[in-house]
MARDREN-367907 format. One record per residue (C-alpha): residue number from 1; residue in one letter; x, y negated, z. Coordinates in nm, 2 decimals. Each point is the difference from the previous one (the first is absolute). Last residue first. Example, Ala and Ser with C-alpha at 12.3 -4.5 7.8 and 13.67 -1.06 7.14 Angstrom:
REM MARDREN-367907
<tivex><num>2</num><residu>S</residu><x>1.37</x><y>0.11</y><z>0.71</z></tivex>
<tivex><num>1</num><residu>A</residu><x>-0.14</x><y>0.34</y><z>0.07</z></tivex>
REM end
This chain:
REM MARDREN-367907
<tivex><num>229</num><residu>X</residu><x>19.39</x><y>-12.15</y><z>14.13</z></tivex>
<tivex><num>228</num><residu>X</residu><x>-0.05</x><y>-0.16</y><z>0.35</z></tivex>
<tivex><num>227</num><residu>X</residu><x>-0.16</x><y>0.31</y><z>0.15</z></tivex>
<tivex><num>226</num><residu>X</residu><x>0.28</x><y>0.10</y><z>0.23</z></tivex>
<tivex><num>225</num><residu>X</residu><x>0.09</x><y>0.37</y><z>0.02</z></tivex>
<tivex><num>224</num><residu>X</residu><x>0.03</x><y>0.14</y><z>0.35</z></tivex>
<tivex><num>223</num><residu>X</residu><x>0.25</x><y>0.11</y><z>0.25</z></tivex>
<tivex><num>222</num><residu>X</residu><x>-0.03</x><y>0.07</y><z>0.37</z></tivex>
<tivex><num>221</num><residu>X</residu><x>0.23</x><y>0.03</y><z>0.30</z></tivex>
<tivex><num>220</num><residu>X</residu><x>-0.16</x><y>0.00</y><z>0.34</z></tivex>
<tivex><num>219</num><residu>X</residu><x>0.12</x><y>-0.03</y><z>0.36</z></tivex>
<tivex><num>218</num><residu>X</residu><x>-0.26</x><y>0.05</y><z>0.28</z></tivex>
<tivex><num>217</num><residu>X</residu><x>0.20</x><y>0.03</y><z>0.32</z></tivex>
<tivex><num>216</num><residu>X</residu><x>0.38</x><y>0.02</y><z>0.01</z></tivex>
<tivex><num>215</num><residu>X</residu><x>0.06</x><y>-0.20</y><z>-0.32</z></tivex>
<tivex><num>214</num><residu>X</residu><x>-0.28</x><y>-0.25</y><z>0.07</z></tivex>
<tivex><num>213</num><residu>X</residu><x>-0.23</x><y>-0.06</y><z>-0.30</z></tivex>
<tivex><num>212</num><residu>X</residu><x>0.11</x><y>-0.09</y><z>-0.36</z></tivex>
<tivex><num>211</num><residu>X</residu><x>0.21</x><y>0.11</y><z>-0.30</z></tivex>
<tivex><num>210</num><residu>X</residu><x>-0.17</x><y>-0.10</y><z>-0.32</z></tivex>
<tivex><num>209</num><residu>X</residu><x>0.09</x><y>0.11</y><z>-0.36</z></tivex>
<tivex><num>208</num><residu>X</residu><x>-0.13</x><y>-0.19</y><z>-0.30</z></tivex>
<tivex><num>207</num><residu>X</residu><x>-0.03</x><y>0.11</y><z>-0.37</z></tivex>
<tivex><num>206</num><residu>X</residu><x>0.01</x><y>-0.17</y><z>-0.34</z></tivex>
<tivex><num>205</num><residu>X</residu><x>-0.05</x><y>0.17</y><z>-0.33</z></tivex>
<tivex><num>204</num><residu>X</residu><x>0.20</x><y>-0.04</y><z>-0.33</z></tivex>
<tivex><num>203</num><residu>X</residu><x>0.11</x><y>0.36</y><z>0.00</z></tivex>
<tivex><num>202</num><residu>X</residu><x>-0.19</x><y>0.22</y><z>0.24</z></tivex>
<tivex><num>201</num><residu>X</residu><x>0.12</x><y>0.08</y><z>0.35</z></tivex>
<tivex><num>200</num><residu>X</residu><x>-0.02</x><y>0.38</y><z>0.08</z></tivex>
<tivex><num>199</num><residu>X</residu><x>0.00</x><y>0.07</y><z>0.38</z></tivex>
<tivex><num>198</num><residu>X</residu><x>-0.06</x><y>0.37</y><z>0.08</z></tivex>
<tivex><num>197</num><residu>X</residu><x>0.15</x><y>-0.02</y><z>0.35</z></tivex>
<tivex><num>196</num><residu>X</residu><x>-0.01</x><y>-0.29</y><z>0.25</z></tivex>
<tivex><num>195</num><residu>X</residu><x>0.25</x><y>0.04</y><z>0.28</z></tivex>
<tivex><num>194</num><residu>X</residu><x>0.03</x><y>-0.20</y><z>0.32</z></tivex>
<tivex><num>193</num><residu>X</residu><x>0.27</x><y>-0.09</y><z>0.25</z></tivex>
<tivex><num>192</num><residu>X</residu><x>0.31</x><y>0.16</y><z>-0.16</z></tivex>
<tivex><num>191</num><residu>X</residu><x>0.31</x><y>-0.09</y><z>0.19</z></tivex>
<tivex><num>190</num><residu>X</residu><x>0.29</x><y>-0.15</y><z>-0.19</z></tivex>
<tivex><num>189</num><residu>X</residu><x>0.00</x><y>-0.32</y><z>0.19</z></tivex>
<tivex><num>188</num><residu>X</residu><x>-0.38</x><y>-0.04</y><z>-0.06</z></tivex>
<tivex><num>187</num><residu>X</residu><x>-0.15</x><y>0.19</y><z>-0.30</z></tivex>
<tivex><num>186</num><residu>X</residu><x>-0.34</x><y>-0.01</y><z>-0.15</z></tivex>
<tivex><num>185</num><residu>X</residu><x>-0.03</x><y>0.28</y><z>-0.25</z></tivex>
<tivex><num>184</num><residu>X</residu><x>-0.15</x><y>0.03</y><z>-0.35</z></tivex>
<tivex><num>183</num><residu>X</residu><x>-0.02</x><y>0.33</y><z>-0.18</z></tivex>
<tivex><num>182</num><residu>X</residu><x>0.03</x><y>-0.05</y><z>-0.38</z></tivex>
<tivex><num>181</num><residu>X</residu><x>-0.17</x><y>0.05</y><z>-0.33</z></tivex>
<tivex><num>180</num><residu>X</residu><x>0.11</x><y>-0.26</y><z>-0.26</z></tivex>
<tivex><num>179</num><residu>X</residu><x>-0.04</x><y>-0.37</y><z>-0.08</z></tivex>
<tivex><num>178</num><residu>X</residu><x>0.33</x><y>-0.10</y><z>0.15</z></tivex>
<tivex><num>177</num><residu>X</residu><x>-0.01</x><y>-0.30</y><z>0.23</z></tivex>
<tivex><num>176</num><residu>X</residu><x>0.01</x><y>-0.38</y><z>-0.05</z></tivex>
<tivex><num>175</num><residu>X</residu><x>0.06</x><y>-0.17</y><z>0.34</z></tivex>
<tivex><num>174</num><residu>X</residu><x>-0.18</x><y>-0.22</y><z>0.25</z></tivex>
<tivex><num>173</num><residu>X</residu><x>0.08</x><y>-0.08</y><z>0.36</z></tivex>
<tivex><num>172</num><residu>X</residu><x>-0.24</x><y>-0.12</y><z>0.27</z></tivex>
<tivex><num>171</num><residu>X</residu><x>0.06</x><y>-0.16</y><z>0.34</z></tivex>
<tivex><num>170</num><residu>X</residu><x>-0.17</x><y>-0.02</y><z>0.33</z></tivex>
<tivex><num>169</num><residu>X</residu><x>0.23</x><y>0.25</y><z>0.16</z></tivex>
<tivex><num>168</num><residu>X</residu><x>0.31</x><y>0.06</y><z>-0.21</z></tivex>
<tivex><num>167</num><residu>X</residu><x>0.03</x><y>0.20</y><z>-0.33</z></tivex>
<tivex><num>166</num><residu>X</residu><x>0.36</x><y>0.11</y><z>-0.03</z></tivex>
<tivex><num>165</num><residu>X</residu><x>0.01</x><y>0.18</y><z>-0.34</z></tivex>
<tivex><num>164</num><residu>X</residu><x>-0.25</x><y>0.09</y><z>-0.27</z></tivex>
<tivex><num>163</num><residu>X</residu><x>0.01</x><y>0.28</y><z>-0.25</z></tivex>
<tivex><num>162</num><residu>X</residu><x>0.28</x><y>0.21</y><z>0.14</z></tivex>
<tivex><num>161</num><residu>X</residu><x>0.05</x><y>0.29</y><z>-0.25</z></tivex>
<tivex><num>160</num><residu>X</residu><x>0.04</x><y>0.37</y><z>0.08</z></tivex>
<tivex><num>159</num><residu>X</residu><x>0.04</x><y>0.25</y><z>-0.29</z></tivex>
<tivex><num>158</num><residu>X</residu><x>-0.08</x><y>0.36</y><z>0.07</z></tivex>
<tivex><num>157</num><residu>X</residu><x>-0.09</x><y>0.08</y><z>-0.36</z></tivex>
<tivex><num>156</num><residu>X</residu><x>-0.33</x><y>-0.19</y><z>0.02</z></tivex>
<tivex><num>155</num><residu>X</residu><x>0.01</x><y>-0.31</y><z>0.22</z></tivex>
<tivex><num>154</num><residu>X</residu><x>0.01</x><y>-0.06</y><z>0.37</z></tivex>
<tivex><num>153</num><residu>X</residu><x>-0.08</x><y>-0.37</y><z>0.04</z></tivex>
<tivex><num>152</num><residu>X</residu><x>0.12</x><y>-0.21</y><z>0.30</z></tivex>
<tivex><num>151</num><residu>X</residu><x>-0.17</x><y>-0.31</y><z>0.16</z></tivex>
<tivex><num>150</num><residu>X</residu><x>0.24</x><y>-0.16</y><z>0.25</z></tivex>
<tivex><num>149</num><residu>X</residu><x>-0.08</x><y>-0.13</y><z>0.35</z></tivex>
<tivex><num>148</num><residu>X</residu><x>0.07</x><y>-0.29</y><z>0.23</z></tivex>
<tivex><num>147</num><residu>X</residu><x>-0.07</x><y>0.09</y><z>0.37</z></tivex>
<tivex><num>146</num><residu>X</residu><x>-0.35</x><y>0.07</y><z>0.11</z></tivex>
<tivex><num>145</num><residu>X</residu><x>-0.12</x><y>-0.20</y><z>0.31</z></tivex>
<tivex><num>144</num><residu>X</residu><x>-0.30</x><y>-0.15</y><z>-0.16</z></tivex>
<tivex><num>143</num><residu>X</residu><x>-0.10</x><y>0.18</y><z>-0.33</z></tivex>
<tivex><num>142</num><residu>X</residu><x>-0.10</x><y>-0.22</y><z>-0.29</z></tivex>
<tivex><num>141</num><residu>X</residu><x>0.29</x><y>0.06</y><z>-0.23</z></tivex>
<tivex><num>140</num><residu>X</residu><x>-0.14</x><y>-0.03</y><z>-0.36</z></tivex>
<tivex><num>139</num><residu>X</residu><x>0.15</x><y>0.19</y><z>-0.29</z></tivex>
<tivex><num>138</num><residu>X</residu><x>-0.07</x><y>-0.12</y><z>-0.36</z></tivex>
<tivex><num>137</num><residu>X</residu><x>0.03</x><y>0.26</y><z>-0.28</z></tivex>
<tivex><num>136</num><residu>X</residu><x>0.02</x><y>-0.06</y><z>-0.37</z></tivex>
<tivex><num>135</num><residu>X</residu><x>-0.03</x><y>0.26</y><z>-0.28</z></tivex>
<tivex><num>134</num><residu>X</residu><x>0.26</x><y>0.04</y><z>-0.28</z></tivex>
<tivex><num>133</num><residu>X</residu><x>0.02</x><y>0.03</y><z>-0.38</z></tivex>
<tivex><num>132</num><residu>X</residu><x>0.03</x><y>-0.37</y><z>-0.05</z></tivex>
<tivex><num>131</num><residu>X</residu><x>0.05</x><y>-0.18</y><z>0.33</z></tivex>
<tivex><num>130</num><residu>X</residu><x>-0.31</x><y>-0.04</y><z>0.22</z></tivex>
<tivex><num>129</num><residu>X</residu><x>-0.15</x><y>-0.35</y><z>0.03</z></tivex>
<tivex><num>128</num><residu>X</residu><x>-0.03</x><y>-0.20</y><z>0.33</z></tivex>
<tivex><num>127</num><residu>X</residu><x>-0.29</x><y>-0.18</y><z>0.16</z></tivex>
<tivex><num>126</num><residu>X</residu><x>-0.35</x><y>0.13</y><z>-0.03</z></tivex>
<tivex><num>125</num><residu>X</residu><x>0.00</x><y>0.17</y><z>0.34</z></tivex>
<tivex><num>124</num><residu>X</residu><x>0.00</x><y>-0.33</y><z>0.18</z></tivex>
<tivex><num>123</num><residu>X</residu><x>0.07</x><y>0.09</y><z>0.36</z></tivex>
<tivex><num>122</num><residu>X</residu><x>-0.19</x><y>-0.15</y><z>0.29</z></tivex>
<tivex><num>121</num><residu>X</residu><x>0.16</x><y>0.16</y><z>0.30</z></tivex>
<tivex><num>120</num><residu>X</residu><x>-0.09</x><y>-0.12</y><z>0.35</z></tivex>
<tivex><num>119</num><residu>X</residu><x>0.19</x><y>0.02</y><z>0.32</z></tivex>
<tivex><num>118</num><residu>X</residu><x>-0.13</x><y>0.07</y><z>0.35</z></tivex>
<tivex><num>117</num><residu>X</residu><x>0.23</x><y>-0.03</y><z>0.30</z></tivex>
<tivex><num>116</num><residu>X</residu><x>-0.23</x><y>0.07</y><z>0.30</z></tivex>
<tivex><num>115</num><residu>X</residu><x>-0.24</x><y>0.20</y><z>-0.22</z></tivex>
<tivex><num>114</num><residu>X</residu><x>0.29</x><y>0.21</y><z>-0.13</z></tivex>
<tivex><num>113</num><residu>X</residu><x>0.18</x><y>0.00</y><z>-0.34</z></tivex>
<tivex><num>112</num><residu>X</residu><x>-0.22</x><y>-0.01</y><z>-0.31</z></tivex>
<tivex><num>111</num><residu>X</residu><x>-0.30</x><y>-0.18</y><z>-0.15</z></tivex>
<tivex><num>110</num><residu>X</residu><x>-0.02</x><y>0.10</y><z>-0.37</z></tivex>
<tivex><num>109</num><residu>X</residu><x>-0.13</x><y>-0.17</y><z>-0.31</z></tivex>
<tivex><num>108</num><residu>X</residu><x>0.09</x><y>0.15</y><z>-0.34</z></tivex>
<tivex><num>107</num><residu>X</residu><x>-0.06</x><y>-0.23</y><z>-0.30</z></tivex>
<tivex><num>106</num><residu>X</residu><x>-0.10</x><y>0.01</y><z>-0.36</z></tivex>
<tivex><num>105</num><residu>X</residu><x>0.00</x><y>-0.30</y><z>-0.24</z></tivex>
<tivex><num>104</num><residu>X</residu><x>-0.29</x><y>-0.09</y><z>-0.23</z></tivex>
<tivex><num>103</num><residu>X</residu><x>-0.02</x><y>-0.36</y><z>0.13</z></tivex>
<tivex><num>102</num><residu>X</residu><x>0.26</x><y>-0.08</y><z>0.26</z></tivex>
<tivex><num>101</num><residu>X</residu><x>-0.09</x><y>0.06</y><z>0.36</z></tivex>
<tivex><num>100</num><residu>X</residu><x>0.10</x><y>-0.28</y><z>0.25</z></tivex>
<tivex><num>99</num><residu>X</residu><x>0.01</x><y>0.13</y><z>0.35</z></tivex>
<tivex><num>98</num><residu>X</residu><x>-0.17</x><y>-0.09</y><z>0.33</z></tivex>
<tivex><num>97</num><residu>X</residu><x>0.03</x><y>0.10</y><z>0.36</z></tivex>
<tivex><num>96</num><residu>X</residu><x>-0.19</x><y>0.14</y><z>0.30</z></tivex>
<tivex><num>95</num><residu>X</residu><x>0.16</x><y>0.31</y><z>0.16</z></tivex>
<tivex><num>94</num><residu>X</residu><x>-0.09</x><y>0.23</y><z>0.29</z></tivex>
<tivex><num>93</num><residu>X</residu><x>-0.34</x><y>-0.13</y><z>0.08</z></tivex>
<tivex><num>92</num><residu>X</residu><x>-0.18</x><y>0.21</y><z>0.26</z></tivex>
<tivex><num>91</num><residu>X</residu><x>-0.33</x><y>0.18</y><z>-0.05</z></tivex>
<tivex><num>90</num><residu>X</residu><x>-0.05</x><y>0.27</y><z>0.26</z></tivex>
<tivex><num>89</num><residu>X</residu><x>-0.02</x><y>0.24</y><z>-0.16</z></tivex>
<tivex><num>88</num><residu>X</residu><x>0.07</x><y>-0.14</y><z>-0.35</z></tivex>
<tivex><num>87</num><residu>X</residu><x>0.36</x><y>-0.13</y><z>0.01</z></tivex>
<tivex><num>86</num><residu>X</residu><x>0.04</x><y>-0.30</y><z>-0.22</z></tivex>
<tivex><num>85</num><residu>X</residu><x>0.18</x><y>-0.11</y><z>-0.32</z></tivex>
<tivex><num>84</num><residu>X</residu><x>-0.09</x><y>-0.34</y><z>-0.15</z></tivex>
<tivex><num>83</num><residu>X</residu><x>0.11</x><y>-0.13</y><z>-0.34</z></tivex>
<tivex><num>82</num><residu>X</residu><x>-0.07</x><y>-0.34</y><z>-0.14</z></tivex>
<tivex><num>81</num><residu>X</residu><x>0.02</x><y>-0.04</y><z>-0.38</z></tivex>
<tivex><num>80</num><residu>X</residu><x>0.20</x><y>-0.24</y><z>-0.21</z></tivex>
<tivex><num>79</num><residu>X</residu><x>-0.05</x><y>0.07</y><z>-0.37</z></tivex>
<tivex><num>78</num><residu>X</residu><x>-0.15</x><y>0.31</y><z>-0.16</z></tivex>
<tivex><num>77</num><residu>X</residu><x>-0.34</x><y>0.13</y><z>0.10</z></tivex>
<tivex><num>76</num><residu>X</residu><x>0.02</x><y>0.36</y><z>0.12</z></tivex>
<tivex><num>75</num><residu>X</residu><x>-0.01</x><y>0.33</y><z>-0.18</z></tivex>
<tivex><num>74</num><residu>X</residu><x>0.10</x><y>0.30</y><z>0.21</z></tivex>
<tivex><num>73</num><residu>X</residu><x>0.30</x><y>0.23</y><z>-0.06</z></tivex>
<tivex><num>72</num><residu>X</residu><x>-0.05</x><y>0.34</y><z>0.17</z></tivex>
<tivex><num>71</num><residu>X</residu><x>0.05</x><y>0.02</y><z>0.37</z></tivex>
<tivex><num>70</num><residu>X</residu><x>0.30</x><y>0.13</y><z>0.19</z></tivex>
<tivex><num>69</num><residu>X</residu><x>-0.02</x><y>0.19</y><z>0.33</z></tivex>
<tivex><num>68</num><residu>X</residu><x>0.29</x><y>0.04</y><z>0.23</z></tivex>
<tivex><num>67</num><residu>X</residu><x>-0.18</x><y>-0.13</y><z>0.32</z></tivex>
<tivex><num>66</num><residu>X</residu><x>-0.38</x><y>0.03</y><z>-0.05</z></tivex>
<tivex><num>65</num><residu>X</residu><x>-0.21</x><y>-0.25</y><z>-0.19</z></tivex>
<tivex><num>64</num><residu>X</residu><x>-0.35</x><y>-0.02</y><z>0.16</z></tivex>
<tivex><num>63</num><residu>X</residu><x>-0.12</x><y>-0.28</y><z>-0.22</z></tivex>
<tivex><num>62</num><residu>X</residu><x>0.11</x><y>-0.15</y><z>-0.33</z></tivex>
<tivex><num>61</num><residu>X</residu><x>-0.13</x><y>-0.30</y><z>-0.20</z></tivex>
<tivex><num>60</num><residu>X</residu><x>-0.14</x><y>-0.20</y><z>0.28</z></tivex>
<tivex><num>59</num><residu>X</residu><x>-0.09</x><y>-0.35</y><z>-0.12</z></tivex>
<tivex><num>58</num><residu>X</residu><x>0.14</x><y>-0.30</y><z>0.19</z></tivex>
<tivex><num>57</num><residu>X</residu><x>0.21</x><y>-0.12</y><z>-0.29</z></tivex>
<tivex><num>56</num><residu>X</residu><x>0.16</x><y>0.35</y><z>-0.02</z></tivex>
<tivex><num>55</num><residu>X</residu><x>-0.07</x><y>0.24</y><z>0.29</z></tivex>
<tivex><num>54</num><residu>X</residu><x>0.18</x><y>0.31</y><z>0.11</z></tivex>
<tivex><num>53</num><residu>X</residu><x>-0.12</x><y>0.24</y><z>0.28</z></tivex>
<tivex><num>52</num><residu>X</residu><x>0.23</x><y>0.20</y><z>0.22</z></tivex>
<tivex><num>51</num><residu>X</residu><x>0.02</x><y>0.34</y><z>0.16</z></tivex>
<tivex><num>50</num><residu>X</residu><x>0.19</x><y>0.04</y><z>0.32</z></tivex>
<tivex><num>49</num><residu>X</residu><x>0.31</x><y>0.19</y><z>0.11</z></tivex>
<tivex><num>48</num><residu>X</residu><x>0.23</x><y>-0.28</y><z>-0.11</z></tivex>
<tivex><num>47</num><residu>X</residu><x>0.34</x><y>0.01</y><z>-0.17</z></tivex>
<tivex><num>46</num><residu>X</residu><x>-0.11</x><y>-0.24</y><z>-0.28</z></tivex>
<tivex><num>45</num><residu>X</residu><x>0.04</x><y>0.16</y><z>-0.35</z></tivex>
<tivex><num>44</num><residu>X</residu><x>-0.37</x><y>-0.02</y><z>-0.09</z></tivex>
<tivex><num>43</num><residu>X</residu><x>0.05</x><y>-0.03</y><z>-0.38</z></tivex>
<tivex><num>42</num><residu>X</residu><x>-0.25</x><y>-0.23</y><z>-0.19</z></tivex>
<tivex><num>41</num><residu>X</residu><x>-0.05</x><y>-0.04</y><z>-0.38</z></tivex>
<tivex><num>40</num><residu>X</residu><x>-0.05</x><y>-0.33</y><z>-0.18</z></tivex>
<tivex><num>39</num><residu>X</residu><x>-0.10</x><y>-0.08</y><z>-0.36</z></tivex>
<tivex><num>38</num><residu>X</residu><x>-0.02</x><y>-0.36</y><z>-0.13</z></tivex>
<tivex><num>37</num><residu>X</residu><x>-0.30</x><y>-0.17</y><z>-0.16</z></tivex>
<tivex><num>36</num><residu>X</residu><x>-0.11</x><y>-0.29</y><z>-0.22</z></tivex>
<tivex><num>35</num><residu>X</residu><x>-0.38</x><y>-0.02</y><z>0.00</z></tivex>
<tivex><num>34</num><residu>X</residu><x>-0.20</x><y>0.08</y><z>-0.31</z></tivex>
<tivex><num>33</num><residu>X</residu><x>-0.11</x><y>0.35</y><z>0.12</z></tivex>
<tivex><num>32</num><residu>X</residu><x>-0.10</x><y>-0.13</y><z>0.34</z></tivex>
<tivex><num>31</num><residu>X</residu><x>0.23</x><y>0.08</y><z>0.29</z></tivex>
<tivex><num>30</num><residu>X</residu><x>-0.11</x><y>0.29</y><z>0.23</z></tivex>
<tivex><num>29</num><residu>X</residu><x>-0.22</x><y>-0.08</y><z>0.29</z></tivex>
<tivex><num>28</num><residu>X</residu><x>0.10</x><y>0.23</y><z>0.29</z></tivex>
<tivex><num>27</num><residu>X</residu><x>-0.31</x><y>0.13</y><z>0.18</z></tivex>
<tivex><num>26</num><residu>X</residu><x>0.06</x><y>0.35</y><z>-0.11</z></tivex>
<tivex><num>25</num><residu>X</residu><x>0.32</x><y>0.03</y><z>0.20</z></tivex>
<tivex><num>24</num><residu>X</residu><x>0.27</x><y>0.17</y><z>-0.20</z></tivex>
<tivex><num>23</num><residu>X</residu><x>0.03</x><y>0.36</y><z>0.09</z></tivex>
<tivex><num>22</num><residu>X</residu><x>0.17</x><y>0.12</y><z>0.32</z></tivex>
<tivex><num>21</num><residu>X</residu><x>0.34</x><y>0.17</y><z>-0.04</z></tivex>
<tivex><num>20</num><residu>X</residu><x>0.01</x><y>0.33</y><z>0.19</z></tivex>
<tivex><num>19</num><residu>X</residu><x>0.37</x><y>0.04</y><z>0.08</z></tivex>
<tivex><num>18</num><residu>X</residu><x>0.08</x><y>0.33</y><z>-0.15</z></tivex>
<tivex><num>17</num><residu>X</residu><x>-0.23</x><y>-0.02</y><z>-0.30</z></tivex>
<tivex><num>16</num><residu>X</residu><x>0.12</x><y>-0.35</y><z>-0.09</z></tivex>
<tivex><num>15</num><residu>X</residu><x>0.37</x><y>0.09</y><z>0.03</z></tivex>
<tivex><num>14</num><residu>X</residu><x>-0.05</x><y>0.32</y><z>-0.20</z></tivex>
<tivex><num>13</num><residu>X</residu><x>-0.18</x><y>-0.19</y><z>-0.28</z></tivex>
<tivex><num>12</num><residu>X</residu><x>0.27</x><y>-0.26</y><z>-0.01</z></tivex>
<tivex><num>11</num><residu>X</residu><x>0.27</x><y>0.26</y><z>-0.03</z></tivex>
<tivex><num>10</num><residu>X</residu><x>-0.19</x><y>0.21</y><z>-0.25</z></tivex>
<tivex><num>9</num><residu>X</residu><x>0.17</x><y>-0.13</y><z>-0.32</z></tivex>
<tivex><num>8</num><residu>X</residu><x>0.34</x><y>0.02</y><z>0.16</z></tivex>
<tivex><num>7</num><residu>X</residu><x>-0.03</x><y>0.36</y><z>0.08</z></tivex>
<tivex><num>6</num><residu>X</residu><x>0.00</x><y>0.23</y><z>0.30</z></tivex>
<tivex><num>5</num><residu>X</residu><x>-0.16</x><y>-0.21</y><z>0.28</z></tivex>
<tivex><num>4</num><residu>X</residu><x>0.02</x><y>0.19</y><z>0.33</z></tivex>
<tivex><num>3</num><residu>X</residu><x>0.31</x><y>-0.19</y><z>0.13</z></tivex>
<tivex><num>2</num><residu>X</residu><x>0.18</x><y>0.19</y><z>0.28</z></tivex>
<tivex><num>1</num><residu>X</residu><x>0.14</x><y>-0.21</y><z>0.28</z></tivex>
REM end
């Protein structure tokens, strides 16, 4: 599957443009200026041919989110918050749960798997610190039916370096990676599944890669910078 994004800085923009992310619902009441807040973004990684809505504490913060779309980070009140994800035509609750959001931390929320075996990712993007002179990458395996994979970098001069090995379904692995231009490939048993060209991690920054969807149907592999710096 050919990826149309050609640089790391445009990955998120390409993903948004390709999938039609809906804007934040205008009815959402943002926290007051003096309230403690956290920051959450949402990835629709559930293998489902239906748009979803996302509500926090009963307030809809995102609507009409298509499969594969990722939102920007949104300010929410810190502490324990209820989260509800529903289909929107007709309305059907897919997930109702709660999470504790630490003040000033950044999170990525993502339902994944299939509707009959739904799982939920609530990753704290603020954890971890890149090593000196390096960037940091966390790879998430959210694709049901996909065997464990490796993340491999093709570096200048023809060098090939495995960045992260053996990521299993429902797991994530983190590693410090070179802060240099590269092509990133998702590899399974030596077979290249996806290629992201024009990647250039910056020193001291943190990034996330997500593999999701069904391998034979709607598989995606995306990367994006996390906003926890």
